[in-house]
C-alpha positions as CSV (number, residue, x, y, z in Angstrom):
1,M,-11.7,-15.5,13.5
2,A,-9.3,-16.7,10.8
3,T,-5.7,-17.5,11.8
4,N,-3.3,-14.8,10.9
5,H,-0.8,-17.0,9.1
6,S,0.6,-14.1,6.9
7,A,1.9,-12.5,10.1
8,I,4.7,-15.0,9.9
9,K,6.2,-13.5,6.8
10,F,6.3,-10.0,8.3
11,K,8.1,-11.4,11.4
12,V,10.6,-13.1,9.1
13,A,11.1,-9.9,7.2
14,E,11.8,-8.0,10.4
15,D,14.1,-10.8,11.7
16,L,16.1,-10.5,8.5
17,G,16.6,-6.8,9.1
18,D,13.7,-4.9,7.6
19,W,11.3,-2.7,9.5
20,M,7.7,-3.7,9.2
21,G,6.2,-0.9,11.2
22,I,3.2,1.0,9.9
23,V,3.0,4.8,10.5
24,I,-0.3,6.6,10.6
25,P,0.1,10.4,10.2
26,I,-3.0,12.3,11.4
27,F,-3.3,15.8,10.2
28,F,-5.4,18.5,11.8
29,P,-5.8,21.1,8.9
30,E,-7.3,23.9,11.1
31,E,-4.4,23.7,13.5
32,N,-1.8,22.8,10.9
33,R,-0.6,20.0,13.3
34,F,0.3,16.3,13.0
35,E,0.1,13.4,15.3
36,Y,1.7,10.0,14.5
37,K,0.5,6.5,15.5
38,F,2.5,3.3,15.1
39,L,1.3,-0.3,14.6
40,H,3.1,-3.4,13.3
41,H,2.3,-5.4,10.2
42,Q,2.6,-8.6,12.1
43,D,-0.6,-7.6,14.0
44,H,-2.5,-5.7,11.4
45,D,-3.3,-5.1,7.7
46,G,-4.7,-1.7,6.7
47,I,-8.3,-2.4,7.6
48,S,-7.4,-4.0,10.9
49,M,-5.1,-1.1,11.7
50,M,-7.8,1.5,11.1
51,T,-10.3,-0.4,13.1
52,Q,-7.8,-0.7,16.0
53,L,-7.0,3.0,16.0
54,M,-10.7,3.9,16.2
55,M,-11.3,1.4,19.0
56,D,-8.3,2.9,20.8
57,R,-10.2,6.2,20.7
58,G,-13.0,4.4,22.6
59,L,-15.2,4.3,19.5
60,E,-17.5,1.4,18.7
61,V,-16.7,0.1,15.2
62,T,-19.8,-1.7,13.7
63,S,-18.4,-2.8,10.3
64,Q,-15.4,-3.1,8.1
65,P,-15.0,-2.9,4.3
66,T,-15.6,-6.3,2.6
67,L,-15.3,-7.8,-0.9
68,K,-18.1,-6.9,-3.2
69,E,-18.4,-10.5,-4.4
70,T,-20.3,-13.0,-2.2
71,H,-19.2,-16.3,-3.9
72,I,-16.0,-18.0,-2.7
73,P,-14.5,-20.5,-5.1
74,G,-14.2,-24.1,-3.9
75,R,-10.8,-25.4,-2.6
76,R,-10.0,-27.2,-5.9
77,H,-10.7,-24.1,-7.9
78,R,-8.6,-22.0,-5.5
79,M,-5.7,-24.4,-6.0
80,K,-5.9,-23.8,-9.7
81,L,-6.0,-20.1,-9.1
82,L,-2.9,-20.4,-6.9
83,S,-1.0,-22.0,-9.7
84,Q,-2.1,-19.1,-12.1
85,F,-1.1,-16.5,-9.5
86,I,2.3,-18.0,-9.0
87,Q,2.9,-17.5,-12.7
88,L,2.5,-13.7,-12.2
89,T,5.1,-13.7,-9.4
90,K,7.9,-14.7,-11.8
91,K,10.9,-12.4,-12.0
92,V,10.7,-9.7,-14.7
93,N,13.5,-7.7,-16.4
94,L,13.8,-5.3,-13.4
95,K,16.9,-3.2,-13.6
96,W,17.6,-0.7,-10.8
97,K,20.1,2.0,-11.5
98,H,21.5,1.5,-8.0
99,K,20.6,-1.2,-5.4
100,I,22.9,-2.7,-2.7
101,A,22.6,-5.4,-0.1
102,K,21.3,-3.5,2.9
103,T,18.4,-3.8,5.4
104,G,16.9,-1.5,8.0
105,R,14.4,1.3,8.3
106,P,14.2,4.1,5.8
107,E,15.5,7.5,7.0
108,C,12.3,9.4,6.1
109,F,9.1,9.3,4.3
110,A,7.2,11.9,2.2
111,H,3.6,12.8,3.1
112,I,1.3,14.6,0.6
113,Y,-2.0,16.1,1.8
114,L,-4.1,17.7,-0.9
115,G,-7.4,18.4,0.7
116,R,-10.8,18.3,-1.1
117,T,-9.8,20.5,-4.1
118,G,-6.8,18.5,-5.1
119,T,-8.7,15.2,-4.4
120,K,-11.6,16.3,-6.6
121,D,-9.2,17.2,-9.4
122,L,-7.5,13.8,-9.2
123,E,-10.9,12.0,-9.3
124,I,-12.0,14.1,-12.4
125,L,-8.7,13.3,-14.2
126,S,-9.0,9.6,-13.6
127,K,-12.7,9.6,-14.6
128,D,-11.9,11.4,-17.8
129,K,-9.4,8.7,-18.7
130,D,-12.0,6.0,-17.8
131,V,-9.8,4.5,-15.1
132,S,-9.9,4.2,-11.4
133,L,-8.1,6.7,-9.1
134,T,-5.9,3.8,-8.0
135,T,-4.9,3.1,-11.6
136,W,-4.2,6.8,-12.3
137,L,-2.0,7.3,-9.3
138,L,-0.1,4.0,-9.9
139,F,0.5,4.9,-13.6
140,H,2.1,8.2,-12.6
141,L,4.0,6.7,-9.7
142,D,5.4,4.1,-12.1
143,L,6.4,6.9,-14.5
144,V,8.5,8.8,-11.9
145,I,10.1,5.7,-10.4
146,T,11.1,4.6,-13.8
147,K,12.5,8.0,-14.7
148,N,14.5,8.4,-11.4
149,L,15.5,4.9,-10.2
150,L,15.3,2.4,-13.1
151,D,17.2,1.8,-16.3
152,A,15.3,2.9,-19.4
153,D,14.6,-0.7,-20.6
154,S,13.5,-2.0,-17.2
155,D,10.2,-3.8,-16.7
156,R,8.2,-3.2,-13.5
157,K,6.2,-5.3,-11.2
158,W,3.8,-3.6,-8.7
159,V,2.0,-5.3,-5.8
160,L,-1.4,-3.9,-4.6
161,P,-2.8,-5.3,-1.4
162,L,-6.5,-6.3,-1.5
163,N,-8.8,-6.7,1.5
164,M,-10.2,-10.3,1.5
165,R,-12.8,-9.9,4.2
166,T,-16.1,-11.3,3.1
167,Q,-19.7,-10.1,3.9
168,T,-20.2,-13.2,5.9
169,T,-17.4,-12.7,8.4
170,P,-17.5,-10.6,11.6
171,L,-15.0,-7.8,12.4
172,Q,-11.5,-9.2,11.9
173,S,-8.2,-8.1,13.2
174,G,-4.9,-9.3,11.9
175,N,-3.9,-9.7,8.2
176,H,-6.7,-10.8,5.8
177,S,-5.4,-9.6,2.5
178,A,-4.2,-10.8,-0.9
179,S,-2.1,-9.1,-3.5
180,I,-2.9,-7.9,-7.0
181,I,0.2,-8.1,-9.2
182,I,0.6,-5.7,-12.1
183,N,3.4,-6.2,-14.6
184,I,4.2,-3.0,-16.5
185,K,6.4,-2.6,-19.6
186,N,7.5,0.7,-21.2
187,K,4.7,2.7,-23.0
188,S,1.9,1.0,-21.0
189,T,-1.1,3.3,-20.9
190,P,-3.4,3.9,-17.8
191,Q,-6.2,2.0,-19.7
192,E,-4.0,-1.0,-20.2
193,I,-3.0,-1.1,-16.5
194,H,-6.6,-0.7,-15.5
195,Q,-7.7,-3.5,-17.8
196,Q,-5.0,-5.7,-16.2
197,M,-6.4,-5.0,-12.8
198,R,-9.9,-5.8,-14.0
199,Q,-8.8,-9.1,-15.6
200,F,-7.0,-10.1,-12.4
201,L,-10.2,-9.7,-10.4
202,K,-12.5,-11.2,-13.1
203,K,-10.4,-14.3,-13.1
204,Q,-10.7,-14.4,-9.3
205,L,-6.9,-14.6,-8.9
206,Q,-7.1,-12.9,-5.6
207,W,-8.2,-16.2,-4.1
208,G,-5.0,-17.9,-5.3
209,S,-3.1,-14.9,-4.0
210,S,-4.8,-15.4,-0.6
211,L,-3.6,-19.0,-0.4
212,Y,-0.1,-17.8,-1.4
213,S,-0.1,-15.1,1.3
214,N,-1.0,-17.7,4.0
215,M,1.5,-20.3,2.8
216,A,3.5,-19.7,5.9
217,G,0.8,-21.6,7.8
218,L,1.9,-24.7,6.0
219,I,5.7,-24.3,6.0
220,G,6.0,-22.5,9.3
221,Y,8.5,-19.9,10.4
222,R,11.6,-21.9,9.5
223,G,10.3,-22.7,6.0
224,T,9.3,-19.1,5.4
225,R,12.7,-17.8,6.5
226,W,14.4,-20.3,4.2
227,V,12.3,-19.1,1.2
228,A,12.8,-15.4,2.1
229,K,16.6,-15.7,2.2
230,K,16.5,-17.2,-1.3
231,I,14.5,-14.3,-2.8
232,K,16.4,-11.4,-4.2
233,D,13.8,-9.4,-6.0
234,V,10.0,-9.7,-6.1
235,G,9.1,-6.4,-7.7
236,T,9.4,-2.7,-8.0
237,G,7.2,-1.8,-5.0
238,V,3.9,-1.9,-3.2
239,F,1.0,0.6,-3.6
240,S,-1.6,0.3,-0.9
241,N,-5.0,2.0,-1.2
242,L,-7.1,2.0,2.0
243,G,-10.0,3.6,0.3
244,H,-12.6,6.0,1.8
245,W,-12.8,6.6,5.6
246,P,-14.2,7.0,8.2
247,I,-16.6,4.0,7.9
248,G,-18.2,1.5,10.2
249,L,-19.2,4.3,12.7
250,N,-22.5,6.0,13.3
251,D,-23.0,9.4,11.7
252,D,-22.6,11.4,14.9
253,I,-19.2,9.9,15.6
254,S,-18.1,10.2,12.0
255,A,-18.9,13.9,12.1
256,N,-16.6,14.4,15.1
257,L,-13.7,12.9,13.0
258,K,-14.1,15.2,10.0
259,N,-11.7,17.9,11.3
260,E,-8.9,15.3,10.8
261,A,-7.2,13.8,7.8
262,W,-5.6,10.4,8.3
263,G,-2.8,9.0,6.3
264,V,-0.9,5.7,6.2
265,V,2.8,4.8,5.5
266,A,3.3,1.3,4.1
267,P,6.6,-0.5,5.0
268,A,9.3,-0.9,2.4
269,S,11.2,-4.1,2.1
270,Q,14.2,-5.6,0.3
271,V,12.0,-7.4,-2.2
272,L,9.5,-4.5,-2.6
273,P,11.7,-1.4,-2.0
274,V,9.3,1.3,-3.1
275,A,6.4,1.7,-0.7
276,A,3.5,4.1,-1.5
277,A,0.1,4.4,0.0
278,M,-3.1,6.4,-0.3
279,I,-6.2,7.0,1.8
280,I,-9.2,9.4,1.4
281,W,-10.4,10.7,4.7
282,D,-13.7,12.6,4.4
283,G,-12.9,13.6,0.8
284,Q,-9.3,14.6,1.5
285,I,-6.5,12.4,0.0
286,S,-3.2,11.7,1.8
287,L,-0.4,10.0,-0.2
288,T,2.8,8.7,1.3
289,L,6.1,7.5,-0.3
290,Q,9.2,5.9,1.2
291,F,12.2,4.0,-0.1
292,H,14.0,1.0,1.3
293,P,17.6,1.7,2.4
294,S,18.9,-0.7,-0.2
295,L,18.0,1.9,-2.9
296,E,20.0,4.6,-1.1
297,V,17.6,7.3,-2.0
298,T,18.4,10.5,-0.2
299,P,15.8,12.6,1.7
300,Q,16.1,15.3,-1.0
301,Q,15.4,12.7,-3.7
302,T,12.5,11.3,-1.7
303,E,10.9,14.8,-1.6
304,A,11.7,15.5,-5.2
305,I,10.2,12.1,-6.5
306,A,7.1,12.6,-4.3
307,S,6.6,16.1,-5.8
308,Q,7.1,14.7,-9.3
309,W,4.5,12.0,-8.6
310,I,1.7,14.2,-7.6
311,Q,2.4,17.0,-10.1
312,S,2.5,14.4,-12.9
313,A,-0.9,13.0,-11.7
314,L,-2.5,16.4,-11.4
315,R,-1.2,17.8,-14.7
316,E,-2.3,21.4,-15.0
317,N,-5.6,21.0,-13.1
318,Y,-4.4,22.1,-9.7
319,Q,-1.9,24.6,-8.5
320,F,0.2,22.4,-6.2
321,R,1.5,24.2,-3.2
322,P,4.9,23.1,-1.7
323,F,3.6,23.2,1.9
324,E,1.3,20.4,1.1
325,L,4.3,18.0,0.9
326,N,6.1,17.2,4.1
327,L,9.3,15.2,4.6
328,I,9.2,13.4,7.9
329,Y,12.3,12.0,9.5
330,Y,11.9,8.9,11.6
331,E,14.6,10.2,14.1
332,N,12.1,13.0,15.0
333,L,9.3,10.6,15.8
334,S,8.9,8.6,19.0
335,I,8.7,5.0,17.8
336,P,7.9,2.2,20.2
337,E,10.1,-0.9,20.3
338,T,8.8,-3.8,18.2
């Protein structure tokens, strides 16, 4: 099993005041009821998290999602890709309307559950534009964040985690991910954003990103902490797509989970203060959105921006119902100590 070096950066983030907890809201549509699970980013990435939660249910997980590609570049090639990836991390003209020096856990998060009808409409809309669902939702998220929280001439930088497990590796816990970086300027189209993602993967820059994510293995905790204290801004935010679930289980077990709809809440940090995530559970999409305390976004603003996001993405195709968006306050949840 690969060493989980990237866990060091999440420990550093939390030691510097941010909260790196992952929340998993599980919705039971027939009962109109939620349950919430908590894990820590030091211990898990999204794939590992889902695997762990299923194992906690006593289920036998037989496989995890893996990269489609089978060829891994040699070390010399990966070092060149690392250099190219670092160029993408350079600071852009990012101008927040309001941002202060503040750490901590967000006050709340917004959770959107659309069900099969809304999910189908989103998939149709993205297909009609010849882009992926991830691109379509990122495009509209970027629109509403720009409108509400950024100056009009601000550039944006979004980070999209990418699962780096290969088909030759066994089940892996811990963090085994890289980051796709998307730089967006005003008037970027969904097609341009989608092409930027495709070019990133075509150039295999994820392998350079993977080295970058595990750099803490070389410089250790103290080195990672020193670097983190120097960084003021990395980007606008993170958008995590955990894909389609449940997977890795036999059909009988999967059938028993189809009366549930799982979500995931990605942590927000000082350097990536907007945190959004999506997951499709048995054809039902859940979206979440939360803001780092440094942006001082109120709960009312959180709810309004989340509503704008999904209504922008759905256009006129779906009659959005207010009860499908829930604002969840952390003070009302029982969160274990980290």
